[in-house]
N, C-alpha and C positions, 0 to 999 in steps of 0.2 A: 509298809502297811501300818497304819496307826493302831495303837492298842494301849490298854491300861489294866493294871491290877486293881481289884476292888473288893468290897465286902457287901453282900446282900443284906439289907437291913429289914426288909419286909415288903408288904403289898398294901396298896390303897387304890382309890379312884379319884380322878381329877376331871375337870371340864376343859374342853379345848376352846378355841376362839369362837366356834359356832355353837357353843353350849351343849355339845354332845359329851356325855360321860363315858369314860373308858378306864379299864383296869390297868394299873401300872405297877412296876416293881421299882423300889427305891434302892439305888446302888451307890455306895460311898466309894469314889474312885480317886481319892487324893488325900494327902499329897503323894505323888509317885516320884521317887528320887532316881535320877540317872546315875547308875553305878559304873557303867562302862560303855564305850562305843567301839564297835569292831568294824574293821574295814577289810576289803578284799586284799589289799596290799599286805596288811599285817597278820590277819587271821584267816584269810581265804574266803570270807563272806562278809556281807554287810549286815549288821545287827546292832540293836540297842538293848542294854540290860537294865531293867527297872526293878526297884525295890519298893515294897509297900508294908506298912504296919511297923510301928516302933517296937524295939526289943531291948531288953536290958543287956548290958555288956557282958555280965558274968554268965549269961545263958548262950553266948556265942563262942564258937571255937576260935582259936587264935588265928588260924588261917583266914577265916571269914572276917575277923575283926581287922586284920591288916588290909584286906580287900576293901572294906568300908572306909578305913582311914585314908587309903590311897585316893579315893574319889572324893574325900571330904564329906562323907555322909555319915549319919548316925546308924547304928545297927538296925536292921529290919527283919521282919518275920518271913516275908515271902519274896522270892526273886524269880524273875521271868524274863526271857529273851524274846524280842520281837524282830524278826528278820525284815530287811528292806524298809526300815522306818522312814517314812516320808517327811517327817518333821526334823529340821536341822537342830540338833541338840548336842551338848557336850557333857562330860562327866561333871557332876556337881549340880546340874540344873534340876529344877523342881517343876513338874508339870501336873496338870489336873484336868478337871472336867471341861475346861475351855477349849480343848483341842477338838471337841465334837460340837456340833450345832444341831439345833432343833430341826427335825425332819430327816436326819441321817439314819441310815440303816446299819445295824451292828449285829455281830454274832456274840452270844453269851455262852461261855464254857464253864461248867461246874460239875460237881460230884452230886449225884442224885441222893435223895434220902434213903437210908437203910431200912428195909422192911423185914429183915430177918428171914426165917425159913417159911416159905409159902408154897401152897399147893398149885396145881396146874390151872385151876380156874382163875385164881387171882394173878398168878405169875404170867400165864400165857393166854388167858381169856378163853379157856376151853368151855364148852357148853355143859359138860357133866353128863351123867347117865340119866336114864328115864327113872321117874319116881313111881310108876305104875306098871301094869301088865307083866307082873311077875319079876320085875327087876329088884334085886335085893343087894344092898351094900355098894351100889355104884353111883350114888348121888353126886359125889364130888371127885370121882376117880377118872383116870385117863383112859382106861380100857386096855386092850392088848397093846404091847409094845414090841413084841418079837415078830418072827416070821414063821409062817406055817411050814414052809419047805426049807431046803438048804439055803444058807448055812444055819438058820435057826437061831441067830443071835440078834442082839439089839443094835439097830443102826446107829452109827456115829452121829451125834448132834440131835438125838431124839429129845423132844421137849418133855421135861420131867420136873417134879418138885425140886426145890433147892433154894439157895440164898438169892434174895431179890433186892435190888437196889445197890447203892454205893458203887456206881460205875460212872465213868466220865461220859458226859453227854454235851452236845452243842445245840443250842436253840438258834436257828438262823433267821436272818432278815427281820429283826425286831426294830421298830422305829422309836427314835428318841422323841419324847413328847415335851420334856422340859429339861433345861440345863441351868442348874443353880450354881453359878461359878463361885459365889462367896462361901458356900458350904461344901463345895466339891461333890455335888450330888447330881446323878443322872436319873431321870424318871423315864423308864423304858416301858413301852407298851407290851403287855402280855406277861407270861410267866418265864422264870429263869430257873434252871436246875439247881437244887440244893436247898438246905434249910436256912433259916434266918441266921445271920452272922457267919455264914460260910464264905470262904474266899472264892471269887469268880474272876474270870478274864473277859474283858470287854474289848473286842477288836472290830475293825472295819469289816463289813459284810463281804464275804468272798463271792457270793452269788447275788448280785444286786437285782432287785425286782425290776421287771420291765416297766418303763414309763417313769421311774423315779428320776429326780433331778440329777443325782450323782451318776446314774446309769447313762443319762443323756450326755453329761459332760465327758464321761469316760469314752463313749462312742465317738464323740466329736474329736477327742484328742487322738484316738486311734485311727480315725478316718484319714486316708492319704489326701494330700493336697490335690485339688482338681487340676487336671492337665489343661493347658490353654487350648481353646477351640482351634481346629485347623483352619488355615486361611482358605477362603473360597477361590476356586480356580477361575481364571479369566475366561470369559465367555468366548467360545470359538467364533471366528468371523463367519458371517452369513455367506453361503455359497452363491456363486453367480448363477443367474437364471439360465436354464438350458437354452441353447441356440434354437431358433425356430427351424422346423423341418425344411429341408430343401424343397424348393418349389417343384411341384409336379411338372413333369415334362408336358 
């Protein structure tokens, strides 16, 4: 599975080939340095370890510094493994936006914006209490949370006020609108989790939309070869006509 580490730069709008405007997110996805390649024979599974974002040597531990020097790479800020990487690479290689093409569908993984402590109306989209007919002090509250009878406790998982945001989320099936190889930029249709300048992971879409070109190619590769048509059986010889009835006496 192809994938890259990147940084979300911001949002804008672009026109496609038909003159239709669409919102896109700009992601810097390179250079990604190959730090290590793992195989089933040596490590028990196939994977590629990528690094992104330059880092100063004095801010890296000695163990990581030796790992970087072993692969011939400079220190990086972020490291990520991608299992079953379909592109043949080796330690020391540098890859970027050119591993994807316009029209591909990808998944974007990031950490959502932190919202702090929020109530149930903003955090869970509750309707709130009535503002009239004798209701007092329940405009933005959740109402009863316990049980009237036994055991009379709050159920586990009850939606309540609390910390909102700063969780890992995946936006699936986002289409690549432009690939700017010289700048290592991907323009991806739609929104991506996280704030500007946050680190994100861009990988091949696990759930390809039906009708997309990649989905058609995947189905064609998985489709078994058609079995040869069975040979037609030889036609049976025509039966001899029945003998004429014996002459009546």
